LUMZAVO-901752 format. One record per residue (C-alpha): residue number from 1; residue in three letters; x, y, z. Coordinates in nm, 2 decimals. Example, Ala and Ser with C-alpha at 12.3 -4.5 7.8 and 13.67 -1.06 7.14 Angstrom:
BEGIN
node nr = 1 | rest = Ala | px = 1.23 | py = -0.45 | pz = 0.78
node nr = 2 | rest = Ser | px = 1.37 | py = -0.11 | pz = 0.71
// end
This chain:
BEGIN
node nr = 1 | rest = Unk | px = 0.00 | py = 0.00 | pz = 0.00
node nr = 2 | rest = Unk | px = 0.16 | py = 0.32 | pz = -0.10
node nr = 3 | rest = Unk | px = 0.19 | py = 0.69 | pz = -0.04
node nr = 4 | rest = Unk | px = 0.24 | py = 1.00 | pz = -0.21
node nr = 5 | rest = Unk | px = 0.56 | py = 1.08 | pz = -0.37
node nr = 6 | rest = Unk | px = 0.49 | py = 1.45 | pz = -0.30
node nr = 7 | rest = Unk | px = 0.63 | py = 1.42 | pz = 0.05
node nr = 8 | rest = Unk | px = 0.98 | py = 1.36 | pz = -0.08
node nr = 9 | rest = Unk | px = 1.07 | py = 1.73 | pz = -0.06
node nr = 10 | rest = Unk | px = 1.23 | py = 1.66 | pz = 0.28
node nr = 11 | rest = Unk | px = 0.99 | py = 1.87 | pz = 0.48
node nr = 12 | rest = Unk | px = 0.91 | py = 1.73 | pz = 0.83
node nr = 13 | rest = Unk | px = 0.64 | py = 1.83 | pz = 1.07
node nr = 14 | rest = Unk | px = 0.73 | py = 2.09 | pz = 1.33
node nr = 15 | rest = Unk | px = 0.74 | py = 1.97 | pz = 1.69
node nr = 16 | rest = Unk | px = 0.46 | py = 2.07 | pz = 1.92
node nr = 17 | rest = Unk | px = 0.53 | py = 2.38 | pz = 2.14
node nr = 18 | rest = Unk | px = 0.31 | py = 2.31 | pz = 2.44
node nr = 19 | rest = Unk | px = 0.58 | py = 2.42 | pz = 2.70
node nr = 20 | rest = Unk | px = 0.52 | py = 2.70 | pz = 2.95
node nr = 21 | rest = Unk | px = 0.75 | py = 2.93 | pz = 3.13
node nr = 22 | rest = Unk | px = 0.77 | py = 2.93 | pz = 3.51
node nr = 23 | rest = Unk | px = 0.99 | py = 3.16 | pz = 3.72
node nr = 24 | rest = Unk | px = 1.18 | py = 3.26 | pz = 3.40
node nr = 25 | rest = Unk | px = 1.28 | py = 2.90 | pz = 3.32
node nr = 26 | rest = Unk | px = 1.14 | py = 2.65 | pz = 3.07
node nr = 27 | rest = Unk | px = 0.89 | py = 2.40 | pz = 3.22
node nr = 28 | rest = Unk | px = 1.02 | py = 2.07 | pz = 3.10
node nr = 29 | rest = Unk | px = 0.71 | py = 1.87 | pz = 3.19
node nr = 30 | rest = Unk | px = 0.51 | py = 1.72 | pz = 2.91
node nr = 31 | rest = Unk | px = 0.17 | py = 1.87 | pz = 2.82
node nr = 32 | rest = Unk | px = -0.16 | py = 1.70 | pz = 2.78
node nr = 33 | rest = Unk | px = -0.24 | py = 1.35 | pz = 2.90
node nr = 34 | rest = Unk | px = 0.12 | py = 1.23 | pz = 2.95
node nr = 35 | rest = Unk | px = 0.26 | py = 1.13 | pz = 3.28
node nr = 36 | rest = Unk | px = 0.35 | py = 1.41 | pz = 3.50
node nr = 37 | rest = Unk | px = 0.70 | py = 1.48 | pz = 3.65
node nr = 38 | rest = Unk | px = 0.88 | py = 1.32 | pz = 3.35
node nr = 39 | rest = Unk | px = 1.11 | py = 1.54 | pz = 3.14
node nr = 40 | rest = Unk | px = 1.07 | py = 1.60 | pz = 2.77
node nr = 41 | rest = Unk | px = 1.32 | py = 1.40 | pz = 2.57
node nr = 42 | rest = Unk | px = 1.49 | py = 1.52 | pz = 2.26
node nr = 43 | rest = Unk | px = 1.35 | py = 1.23 | pz = 2.05
node nr = 44 | rest = Unk | px = 0.99 | py = 1.14 | pz = 1.97
node nr = 45 | rest = Unk | px = 0.93 | py = 0.77 | pz = 1.92
node nr = 46 | rest = Unk | px = 0.65 | py = 0.59 | pz = 1.74
node nr = 47 | rest = Unk | px = 0.65 | py = 0.21 | pz = 1.81
node nr = 48 | rest = Unk | px = 0.44 | py = 0.05 | pz = 1.54
node nr = 49 | rest = Unk | px = 0.25 | py = -0.26 | pz = 1.62
node nr = 50 | rest = Unk | px = 0.05 | py = -0.45 | pz = 1.35
node nr = 51 | rest = Unk | px = -0.26 | py = -0.62 | pz = 1.49
node nr = 52 | rest = Unk | px = -0.25 | py = -1.00 | pz = 1.56
node nr = 53 | rest = Unk | px = -0.39 | py = -1.25 | pz = 1.31
node nr = 54 | rest = Unk | px = -0.75 | py = -1.29 | pz = 1.22
node nr = 55 | rest = Unk | px = -0.88 | py = -1.60 | pz = 1.04
node nr = 56 | rest = Unk | px = -0.82 | py = -1.42 | pz = 0.71
node nr = 57 | rest = Unk | px = -0.45 | py = -1.34 | pz = 0.78
node nr = 58 | rest = Unk | px = -0.30 | py = -1.68 | pz = 0.71
node nr = 59 | rest = Unk | px = -0.49 | py = -1.70 | pz = 0.39
node nr = 60 | rest = Unk | px = -0.34 | py = -1.36 | pz = 0.29
node nr = 61 | rest = Unk | px = -0.69 | py = -1.22 | pz = 0.20
node nr = 62 | rest = Unk | px = -0.74 | py = -0.85 | pz = 0.16
node nr = 63 | rest = Unk | px = -0.92 | py = -0.72 | pz = 0.47
node nr = 64 | rest = Unk | px = -0.97 | py = -0.35 | pz = 0.45
node nr = 65 | rest = Unk | px = -1.20 | py = -0.09 | pz = 0.60
node nr = 66 | rest = Unk | px = -1.47 | py = -0.17 | pz = 0.34
node nr = 67 | rest = Unk | px = -1.48 | py = -0.54 | pz = 0.44
node nr = 68 | rest = Unk | px = -1.61 | py = -0.76 | pz = 0.72
node nr = 69 | rest = Unk | px = -1.40 | py = -0.62 | pz = 1.01
node nr = 70 | rest = Unk | px = -1.30 | py = -0.95 | pz = 1.17
node nr = 71 | rest = Unk | px = -1.17 | py = -0.98 | pz = 1.52
node nr = 72 | rest = Unk | px = -0.86 | py = -1.17 | pz = 1.64
node nr = 73 | rest = Unk | px = -0.84 | py = -1.54 | pz = 1.60
node nr = 74 | rest = Unk | px = -0.71 | py = -1.75 | pz = 1.89
node nr = 75 | rest = Unk | px = -0.36 | py = -1.73 | pz = 1.74
node nr = 76 | rest = Unk | px = -0.40 | py = -1.35 | pz = 1.71
node nr = 77 | rest = Unk | px = -0.50 | py = -1.32 | pz = 2.08
node nr = 78 | rest = Unk | px = -0.19 | py = -1.51 | pz = 2.18
node nr = 79 | rest = Unk | px = 0.02 | py = -1.28 | pz = 1.96
node nr = 80 | rest = Unk | px = -0.14 | py = -0.98 | pz = 2.12
node nr = 81 | rest = Unk | px = -0.05 | py = -1.11 | pz = 2.47
node nr = 82 | rest = Unk | px = 0.31 | py = -1.18 | pz = 2.35
node nr = 83 | rest = Unk | px = 0.34 | py = -0.83 | pz = 2.21
node nr = 84 | rest = Unk | px = 0.20 | py = -0.69 | pz = 2.54
node nr = 85 | rest = Unk | px = 0.46 | py = -0.88 | pz = 2.74
node nr = 86 | rest = Unk | px = 0.74 | py = -0.76 | pz = 2.51
node nr = 87 | rest = Unk | px = 0.63 | py = -0.40 | pz = 2.54
node nr = 88 | rest = Unk | px = 0.60 | py = -0.43 | pz = 2.91
node nr = 89 | rest = Unk | px = 0.96 | py = -0.55 | pz = 2.93
node nr = 90 | rest = Unk | px = 1.07 | py = -0.27 | pz = 2.70
node nr = 91 | rest = Unk | px = 0.90 | py = 0.00 | pz = 2.91
node nr = 92 | rest = Unk | px = 0.87 | py = 0.37 | pz = 2.84
node nr = 93 | rest = Unk | px = 0.54 | py = 0.37 | pz = 2.64
node nr = 94 | rest = Unk | px = 0.35 | py = 0.69 | pz = 2.72
node nr = 95 | rest = Unk | px = 0.03 | py = 0.65 | pz = 2.51
node nr = 96 | rest = Unk | px = -0.15 | py = 0.39 | pz = 2.30
node nr = 97 | rest = Unk | px = -0.33 | py = 0.50 | pz = 1.98
node nr = 98 | rest = Unk | px = -0.52 | py = 0.25 | pz = 1.76
node nr = 99 | rest = Unk | px = -0.72 | py = 0.20 | pz = 1.44
node nr = 100 | rest = Unk | px = -1.09 | py = 0.17 | pz = 1.51
node nr = 101 | rest = Unk | px = -1.10 | py = -0.17 | pz = 1.34
node nr = 102 | rest = Unk | px = -1.19 | py = -0.46 | pz = 1.57
node nr = 103 | rest = Unk | px = -0.86 | py = -0.65 | pz = 1.53
node nr = 104 | rest = Unk | px = -0.66 | py = -0.35 | pz = 1.62
node nr = 105 | rest = Unk | px = -0.88 | py = -0.24 | pz = 1.91
node nr = 106 | rest = Unk | px = -0.85 | py = -0.59 | pz = 2.06
node nr = 107 | rest = Unk | px = -0.47 | py = -0.59 | pz = 2.01
node nr = 108 | rest = Unk | px = -0.44 | py = -0.24 | pz = 2.16
node nr = 109 | rest = Unk | px = -0.66 | py = -0.33 | pz = 2.45
node nr = 110 | rest = Unk | px = -0.45 | py = -0.63 | pz = 2.54
node nr = 111 | rest = Unk | px = -0.13 | py = -0.42 | pz = 2.54
node nr = 112 | rest = Unk | px = -0.28 | py = -0.12 | pz = 2.72
node nr = 113 | rest = Unk | px = -0.42 | py = -0.34 | pz = 3.00
node nr = 114 | rest = Unk | px = -0.07 | py = -0.49 | pz = 3.05
node nr = 115 | rest = Unk | px = 0.09 | py = -0.14 | pz = 3.05
node nr = 116 | rest = Unk | px = -0.18 | py = 0.02 | pz = 3.27
node nr = 117 | rest = Unk | px = -0.27 | py = 0.28 | pz = 3.00
node nr = 118 | rest = Unk | px = -0.58 | py = 0.39 | pz = 2.82
node nr = 119 | rest = Unk | px = -0.65 | py = 0.35 | pz = 2.45
node nr = 120 | rest = Unk | px = -0.71 | py = 0.63 | pz = 2.21
node nr = 121 | rest = Unk | px = -0.89 | py = 0.55 | pz = 1.88
node nr = 122 | rest = Unk | px = -0.79 | py = 0.74 | pz = 1.56
node nr = 123 | rest = Unk | px = -1.02 | py = 0.67 | pz = 1.26
node nr = 124 | rest = Unk | px = -0.74 | py = 0.77 | pz = 1.02
node nr = 125 | rest = Unk | px = -0.53 | py = 0.47 | pz = 1.13
node nr = 126 | rest = Unk | px = -0.78 | py = 0.23 | pz = 0.96
node nr = 127 | rest = Unk | px = -0.67 | py = 0.00 | pz = 0.68
node nr = 128 | rest = Unk | px = -0.73 | py = 0.10 | pz = 0.32
node nr = 129 | rest = Unk | px = -1.07 | py = 0.04 | pz = 0.16
node nr = 130 | rest = Unk | px = -1.00 | py = -0.23 | pz = -0.10
node nr = 131 | rest = Unk | px = -1.33 | py = -0.18 | pz = -0.28
node nr = 132 | rest = Unk | px = -1.43 | py = -0.48 | pz = -0.49
node nr = 133 | rest = Unk | px = -1.11 | py = -0.67 | pz = -0.38
node nr = 134 | rest = Unk | px = -1.22 | py = -0.71 | pz = -0.02
node nr = 135 | rest = Unk | px = -1.19 | py = -1.07 | pz = 0.10
node nr = 136 | rest = Unk | px = -0.99 | py = -1.18 | pz = -0.21
node nr = 137 | rest = Unk | px = -0.63 | py = -1.30 | pz = -0.23
node nr = 138 | rest = Unk | px = -0.39 | py = -1.12 | pz = -0.47
node nr = 139 | rest = Unk | px = -0.40 | py = -1.43 | pz = -0.69
node nr = 140 | rest = Unk | px = -0.77 | py = -1.40 | pz = -0.71
node nr = 141 | rest = Unk | px = -0.75 | py = -1.03 | pz = -0.78
node nr = 142 | rest = Unk | px = -0.50 | py = -1.09 | pz = -1.06
node nr = 143 | rest = Unk | px = -0.72 | py = -1.35 | pz = -1.21
node nr = 144 | rest = Unk | px = -1.03 | py = -1.14 | pz = -1.21
node nr = 145 | rest = Unk | px = -0.89 | py = -0.78 | pz = -1.24
node nr = 146 | rest = Unk | px = -0.54 | py = -0.80 | pz = -1.39
node nr = 147 | rest = Unk | px = -0.54 | py = -0.46 | pz = -1.55
node nr = 148 | rest = Unk | px = -0.67 | py = -0.29 | pz = -1.24
node nr = 149 | rest = Unk | px = -0.42 | py = -0.46 | pz = -1.02
node nr = 150 | rest = Unk | px = -0.13 | py = -0.37 | pz = -1.24
node nr = 151 | rest = Unk | px = -0.24 | py = -0.01 | pz = -1.24
node nr = 152 | rest = Unk | px = -0.28 | py = -0.01 | pz = -0.86
node nr = 153 | rest = Unk | px = 0.08 | py = -0.14 | pz = -0.82
node nr = 154 | rest = Unk | px = 0.21 | py = 0.11 | pz = -1.07
node nr = 155 | rest = Unk | px = 0.05 | py = 0.43 | pz = -0.93
node nr = 156 | rest = Unk | px = -0.07 | py = 0.55 | pz = -0.59
node nr = 157 | rest = Unk | px = -0.35 | py = 0.73 | pz = -0.78
node nr = 158 | rest = Unk | px = -0.52 | py = 0.41 | pz = -0.90
node nr = 159 | rest = Unk | px = -0.81 | py = 0.28 | pz = -0.69
node nr = 160 | rest = Unk | px = -0.90 | py = -0.09 | pz = -0.65
node nr = 161 | rest = Unk | px = -1.17 | py = -0.22 | pz = -0.88
node nr = 162 | rest = Unk | px = -1.52 | py = -0.11 | pz = -0.78
node nr = 163 | rest = Unk | px = -1.41 | py = 0.19 | pz = -0.57
node nr = 164 | rest = Unk | px = -1.22 | py = 0.20 | pz = -0.25
node nr = 165 | rest = Unk | px = -0.92 | py = 0.42 | pz = -0.17
node nr = 166 | rest = Unk | px = -0.61 | py = 0.51 | pz = -0.36
node nr = 167 | rest = Unk | px = -0.29 | py = 0.48 | pz = -0.17
node nr = 168 | rest = Unk | px = -0.24 | py = 0.85 | pz = -0.21
node nr = 169 | rest = Unk | px = -0.56 | py = 0.90 | pz = -0.01
node nr = 170 | rest = Unk | px = -0.43 | py = 0.66 | pz = 0.25
node nr = 171 | rest = Unk | px = -0.10 | py = 0.85 | pz = 0.27
node nr = 172 | rest = Unk | px = -0.27 | py = 1.18 | pz = 0.33
node nr = 173 | rest = Unk | px = -0.46 | py = 1.06 | pz = 0.63
node nr = 174 | rest = Unk | px = -0.17 | py = 0.87 | pz = 0.77
node nr = 175 | rest = Unk | px = 0.06 | py = 1.17 | pz = 0.73
node nr = 176 | rest = Unk | px = -0.20 | py = 1.38 | pz = 0.92
node nr = 177 | rest = Unk | px = -0.20 | py = 1.12 | pz = 1.21
node nr = 178 | rest = Unk | px = 0.18 | py = 1.13 | pz = 1.22
node nr = 179 | rest = Unk | px = 0.20 | py = 1.51 | pz = 1.24
node nr = 180 | rest = Unk | px = -0.07 | py = 1.52 | pz = 1.50
node nr = 181 | rest = Unk | px = 0.11 | py = 1.26 | pz = 1.72
node nr = 182 | rest = Unk | px = 0.44 | py = 1.45 | pz = 1.69
node nr = 183 | rest = Unk | px = 0.28 | py = 1.77 | pz = 1.79
node nr = 184 | rest = Unk | px = 0.08 | py = 1.63 | pz = 2.08
node nr = 185 | rest = Unk | px = 0.34 | py = 1.39 | pz = 2.21
node nr = 186 | rest = Unk | px = 0.67 | py = 1.57 | pz = 2.14
node nr = 187 | rest = Unk | px = 0.95 | py = 1.39 | pz = 2.32
node nr = 188 | rest = Unk | px = 0.73 | py = 1.09 | pz = 2.42
node nr = 189 | rest = Unk | px = 0.70 | py = 0.73 | pz = 2.31
node nr = 190 | rest = Unk | px = 0.37 | py = 0.64 | pz = 2.15
node nr = 191 | rest = Unk | px = 0.25 | py = 0.29 | pz = 2.05
node nr = 192 | rest = Unk | px = 0.06 | py = 0.30 | pz = 1.72
node nr = 193 | rest = Unk | px = -0.16 | py = -0.01 | pz = 1.66
node nr = 194 | rest = Unk | px = -0.26 | py = -0.03 | pz = 1.29
node nr = 195 | rest = Unk | px = -0.25 | py = -0.23 | pz = 0.97
node nr = 196 | rest = Unk | px = -0.01 | py = -0.32 | pz = 0.69
node nr = 197 | rest = Unk | px = -0.10 | py = -0.02 | pz = 0.47
node nr = 198 | rest = Unk | px = -0.07 | py = 0.26 | pz = 0.73
node nr = 199 | rest = Unk | px = 0.23 | py = 0.11 | pz = 0.90
node nr = 200 | rest = Unk | px = 0.42 | py = 0.06 | pz = 0.58
node nr = 201 | rest = Unk | px = 0.33 | py = 0.41 | pz = 0.49
node nr = 202 | rest = Unk | px = 0.48 | py = 0.55 | pz = 0.81
node nr = 203 | rest = Unk | px = 0.80 | py = 0.36 | pz = 0.75
node nr = 204 | rest = Unk | px = 0.81 | py = 0.46 | pz = 0.38
node nr = 205 | rest = Unk | px = 0.77 | py = 0.83 | pz = 0.48
node nr = 206 | rest = Unk | px = 1.04 | py = 0.80 | pz = 0.74
node nr = 207 | rest = Unk | px = 1.28 | py = 0.66 | pz = 0.48
node nr = 208 | rest = Unk | px = 1.17 | py = 0.92 | pz = 0.22
node nr = 209 | rest = Unk | px = 1.14 | py = 0.63 | pz = -0.02
node nr = 210 | rest = Unk | px = 0.95 | py = 0.62 | pz = -0.34
node nr = 211 | rest = Unk | px = 0.59 | py = 0.50 | pz = -0.36
node nr = 212 | rest = Unk | px = 0.66 | py = 0.16 | pz = -0.50
node nr = 213 | rest = Unk | px = 0.89 | py = 0.07 | pz = -0.20
node nr = 214 | rest = Unk | px = 0.57 | py = 0.01 | pz = 0.00
node nr = 215 | rest = Unk | px = 0.55 | py = -0.33 | pz = -0.16
node nr = 216 | rest = Unk | px = 0.91 | py = -0.42 | pz = -0.07
node nr = 217 | rest = Unk | px = 0.85 | py = -0.43 | pz = 0.31
node nr = 218 | rest = Unk | px = 0.74 | py = -0.71 | pz = 0.53
node nr = 219 | rest = Unk | px = 0.52 | py = -0.61 | pz = 0.83
node nr = 220 | rest = Unk | px = 0.40 | py = -0.94 | pz = 0.98
node nr = 221 | rest = Unk | px = 0.10 | py = -0.99 | pz = 1.21
node nr = 222 | rest = Unk | px = 0.19 | py = -0.86 | pz = 1.57
node nr = 223 | rest = Unk | px = 0.53 | py = -0.74 | pz = 1.45
node nr = 224 | rest = Unk | px = 0.70 | py = -0.43 | pz = 1.60
node nr = 225 | rest = Unk | px = 0.88 | py = -0.16 | pz = 1.41
node nr = 226 | rest = Unk | px = 1.02 | py = 0.17 | pz = 1.56
node nr = 227 | rest = Unk | px = 1.07 | py = 0.51 | pz = 1.40
node nr = 228 | rest = Unk | px = 1.23 | py = 0.80 | pz = 1.59
node nr = 229 | rest = Unk | px = 1.21 | py = 1.17 | pz = 1.51
node nr = 230 | rest = Unk | px = 1.47 | py = 1.41 | pz = 1.64
node nr = 231 | rest = Unk | px = 1.40 | py = 1.77 | pz = 1.74
node nr = 232 | rest = Unk | px = 1.40 | py = 1.90 | pz = 1.38
node nr = 233 | rest = Unk | px = 1.17 | py = 1.61 | pz = 1.27
node nr = 234 | rest = Unk | px = 1.44 | py = 1.40 | pz = 1.09
node nr = 235 | rest = Unk | px = 1.32 | py = 1.04 | pz = 1.10
node nr = 236 | rest = Unk | px = 1.52 | py = 0.73 | pz = 1.16
node nr = 237 | rest = Unk | px = 1.38 | py = 0.37 | pz = 1.12
node nr = 238 | rest = Unk | px = 1.53 | py = 0.19 | pz = 1.42
node nr = 239 | rest = Unk | px = 1.37 | py = -0.15 | pz = 1.38
node nr = 240 | rest = Unk | px = 1.15 | py = -0.32 | pz = 1.12
node nr = 241 | rest = Unk | px = 0.92 | py = -0.62 | pz = 1.14
node nr = 242 | rest = Unk | px = 1.06 | py = -0.75 | pz = 1.48
node nr = 243 | rest = Unk | px = 0.88 | py = -1.08 | pz = 1.56
node nr = 244 | rest = Unk | px = 1.12 | py = -1.22 | pz = 1.82
node nr = 245 | rest = Unk | px = 0.85 | py = -1.20 | pz = 2.09
node nr = 246 | rest = Unk | px = 0.64 | py = -1.44 | pz = 1.89
node nr = 247 | rest = Unk | px = 0.89 | py = -1.73 | pz = 1.89
// end
């Protein structure tokens, strides 16, 4: 799933201001819902967690925001618990933000309960709408809609057959989520629970890679990836598709 090459100009979101003066010195406490008495760090971190498996995941069926919205399978629930344990060992998570889709809310809920945090839902972290391809494998799509599939791979402006979202549209909303999180949680560490398309997009944007690179990344079910942003917004991909906690 792929974003918009228009973001390759190197511009990065500004960090949120949100700091107040007290007795002539900078107040270094974080604003908003973050934990009090902890100092603002120089780096903002997004820890990216893909939801655990559904019954459709092992079949590699397209399951987007226009489809049936399945919940986690028994395997997926085990994966969510394993991710929760790994993140508890890691420590330092300040907030949990999730897609509204059921499999993500269930995964995020498992992790947040383990960490003692609440869960925030952001609609723009939902998976792409795959239109007429919902529920199909790529092999089935290629058999039934070969020209449309080739166009979709070739251009972020091509929609799936029968409607749905282009990857440029997905990129716009995911970029807005990223910018909002960086402004609100400057210097904090935020767990983002989402899907293949949005998470690959965040990684692709961090790398300033071209649109087609989205199809060259593996982001497995319940995998963890990490992107950091320094004070001027420069991004670094620290980890990609870490599944050690699942073995």
